[in-house]
VMD Tcl script that draws the C-alpha trace (Angstrom):
set ca {
  {-114.11 140.58 -90.87}
  {-115.12 137.41 -89.74}
  {-112.57 135.64 -91.15}
  {-109.66 138.26 -90.56}
  {-110.80 137.92 -86.92}
  {-110.65 134.38 -86.31}
  {-107.46 134.12 -88.16}
  {-105.93 136.57 -85.49}
  {-107.67 135.35 -82.71}
  {-105.93 134.03 -79.60}
  {-106.63 130.22 -78.94}
  {-105.45 130.74 -75.59}
  {-107.63 133.52 -74.90}
  {-110.67 133.67 -77.18}
  {-113.22 136.38 -78.03}
  {-116.44 136.29 -76.16}
  {-119.00 135.34 -78.22}
  {-121.11 137.95 -76.89}
  {-118.34 140.47 -77.77}
  {-117.75 138.95 -81.11}
  {-121.79 139.31 -82.11}
  {-121.52 143.07 -80.55}
  {-119.12 143.94 -83.06}
  {-120.99 142.27 -86.08}
  {-124.10 144.53 -84.87}
  {-122.04 147.12 -84.94}
  {-120.16 147.00 -88.11}
  {-123.77 146.08 -89.58}
  {-125.03 149.34 -88.24}
  {-122.44 151.41 -89.88}
  {-123.01 149.84 -93.22}
  {-126.98 150.34 -93.33}
  {-125.95 153.79 -92.33}
  {-123.59 153.80 -94.60}
  {-126.10 152.73 -97.54}
  {-128.97 155.46 -96.36}
  {-126.78 158.65 -96.75}
  {-125.88 157.38 -100.23}
  {-129.52 157.08 -100.94}
  {-130.63 160.17 -99.05}
  {-128.17 162.09 -101.20}
  {-129.58 160.69 -104.72}
  {-132.84 161.42 -103.14}
  {-131.95 165.09 -102.71}
  {-130.52 165.88 -105.96}
  {-133.63 164.17 -107.82}
  {-135.57 166.11 -105.44}
  {-133.49 169.42 -106.55}
  {-133.96 168.76 -110.07}
  {-137.56 168.17 -109.88}
  {-137.74 171.61 -107.78}
  {-136.28 173.23 -110.67}
  {-138.45 172.32 -113.15}
  {-141.30 172.93 -111.24}
  {-139.70 176.28 -111.14}
  {-139.05 176.95 -114.57}
  {-142.31 178.37 -115.21}
  {-140.75 181.27 -112.94}
  {-138.32 182.62 -115.52}
  {-139.74 185.84 -117.28}
  {-142.70 186.24 -114.63}
  {-141.81 188.89 -111.92}
  {-140.74 187.61 -108.49}
  {-141.51 189.79 -105.47}
  {-138.16 189.38 -103.18}
  {-135.88 191.99 -100.63}
  {-133.27 192.72 -103.15}
  {-131.28 195.58 -104.94}
  {-132.74 196.82 -108.05}
  {-131.55 197.72 -111.41}
  {-133.28 200.69 -112.52}
  {-132.97 201.53 -116.11}
  {-133.40 205.70 -115.50}
  {-137.40 205.08 -117.17}
  {-139.12 202.25 -115.99}
  {-140.61 202.72 -112.73}
  {-139.84 199.75 -109.56}
  {-143.12 198.43 -107.82}
  {-142.55 197.55 -104.28}
  {-144.48 196.04 -101.68}
  {-145.27 199.10 -99.04}
  {-145.42 196.99 -95.80}
  {-145.29 199.41 -92.87}
  {-144.98 198.30 -89.53}
  {-148.70 197.99 -87.89}
  {-149.15 200.84 -85.47}
  {-146.94 203.15 -87.50}
  {-147.66 206.64 -87.59}
  {-146.22 207.23 -90.60}
  {-143.62 205.63 -93.41}
  {-140.38 206.74 -95.32}
  {-138.99 205.17 -98.40}
  {-134.88 205.38 -98.26}
  {-133.23 205.20 -101.99}
  {-129.57 204.43 -101.50}
  {-126.80 203.87 -104.74}
  {-125.38 200.39 -104.33}
  {-122.26 201.96 -102.76}
  {-124.91 202.98 -99.96}
  {-125.30 206.70 -100.85}
  {-128.50 208.00 -100.04}
  {-130.07 209.24 -103.03}
  {-134.07 210.00 -101.88}
  {-135.97 209.95 -98.98}
  {-139.50 210.79 -98.81}
  {-143.18 209.71 -96.74}
  {-144.87 206.90 -98.45}
  {-149.01 206.18 -97.86}
  {-149.58 203.96 -94.71}
  {-152.70 201.90 -96.44}
  {-151.59 200.98 -100.19}
  {-149.98 197.49 -100.71}
  {-147.77 198.32 -103.68}
  {-146.17 201.47 -105.03}
  {-144.05 202.75 -107.86}
  {-140.70 203.77 -107.58}
  {-140.41 206.37 -110.57}
  {-136.29 207.38 -109.75}
  {-137.34 211.21 -110.15}
  {-134.71 213.16 -108.24}
  {-134.98 216.42 -106.82}
  {-135.43 218.84 -109.72}
  {-137.88 216.51 -111.42}
  {-134.66 214.65 -112.98}
  {-134.15 211.16 -113.23}
  {-132.18 209.38 -111.17}
  {-128.75 207.89 -112.98}
  {-129.44 204.44 -114.29}
  {-127.68 201.67 -111.95}
  {-128.56 199.49 -108.88}
  {-130.67 200.96 -106.10}
  {-131.89 199.21 -102.57}
  {-134.98 200.75 -101.32}
  {-135.23 200.43 -97.32}
  {-138.72 200.92 -95.92}
  {-138.51 203.28 -91.67}
  {-141.92 203.00 -89.92}
  {-142.27 205.78 -87.44}
  {-144.06 206.29 -83.96}
  {-144.43 210.01 -84.14}
  {-140.86 211.19 -84.57}
  {-138.82 208.05 -83.33}
  {-137.76 205.60 -86.12}
  {-139.42 201.98 -84.90}
  {-137.70 199.41 -87.59}
  {-135.94 200.05 -90.76}
  {-136.04 197.31 -93.07}
  {-135.60 196.45 -96.81}
  {-138.20 196.80 -99.01}
  {-139.54 194.24 -101.24}
  {-139.31 194.66 -105.41}
  {-141.11 192.94 -108.17}
  {-138.23 192.32 -111.04}
  {-138.33 189.75 -113.47}
  {-136.89 186.60 -113.34}
  {-133.97 185.45 -115.35}
  {-132.81 182.23 -114.10}
  {-133.37 179.22 -112.05}
  {-130.57 177.39 -110.48}
  {-129.71 174.82 -108.32}
  {-127.13 176.07 -105.75}
  {-124.88 174.35 -102.44}
  {-128.20 175.60 -99.92}
  {-131.11 174.93 -102.57}
  {-132.78 176.71 -105.11}
  {-131.39 180.00 -106.17}
  {-133.48 182.44 -107.92}
  {-131.65 185.18 -110.00}
  {-133.50 188.42 -110.89}
  {-133.19 190.75 -113.39}
  {-131.04 192.93 -111.70}
  {-128.30 190.19 -111.18}
  {-129.28 189.73 -107.54}
  {-129.71 186.34 -106.51}
  {-132.28 185.30 -103.90}
  {-133.21 181.97 -102.27}
  {-136.37 180.72 -103.71}
  {-138.04 180.68 -100.39}
  {-137.35 184.37 -100.13}
  {-139.62 184.79 -102.92}
  {-142.97 186.29 -101.49}
  {-145.31 186.56 -104.54}
  {-144.88 185.80 -107.99}
  {-147.03 187.91 -111.19}
  {-147.06 187.74 -114.93}
  {-146.02 191.04 -115.98}
  {-147.95 191.01 -119.15}
  {-151.31 190.41 -117.09}
  {-150.81 192.98 -114.49}
}
mol new
graphics top color blue
foreach p $ca { graphics top sphere $p radius 0.5 }
foreach p [lrange $ca 0 end-1] q [lrange $ca 1 end] { graphics top cylinder $p $q radius 0.2 }
display resetview
């Protein structure tokens, strides 16, 4: 750049030396920023691979996250019961993947985890398939808040996604690793 500038400078109107120094400093700063960005990109890739290696032990474990579940028609689904503080009662609402309500029933306020057995009205099990669980907290007869319920599901895969590490659950649902709130060994539970 210096050579090109000297070759193209008008000898009758030379560039002020301070302007020339500012231009050189600006060019040097831009070059350093490009190098820094390249180094940060490489570091981010290394950290992502390191995080995946650390999380490899999650495969086969049961992760708790707010995600749809795959009900097989037999095996109960364990979910976290977390009604809003101060609620008088709480209700579990079960919906199909299409959003059709299949069940609605009261759940205890003082239990940390419960099992949804998938037994419908009349004692027959619901059909195998994907379901979502929601909890509605009530004050008297007024609903205070409805939110997705966190369920335990087997971890099938850990992968690097565009926004970070993704946990693929048994149902096929994908959640960010940071959205997993608990992890347990299904063999020792």
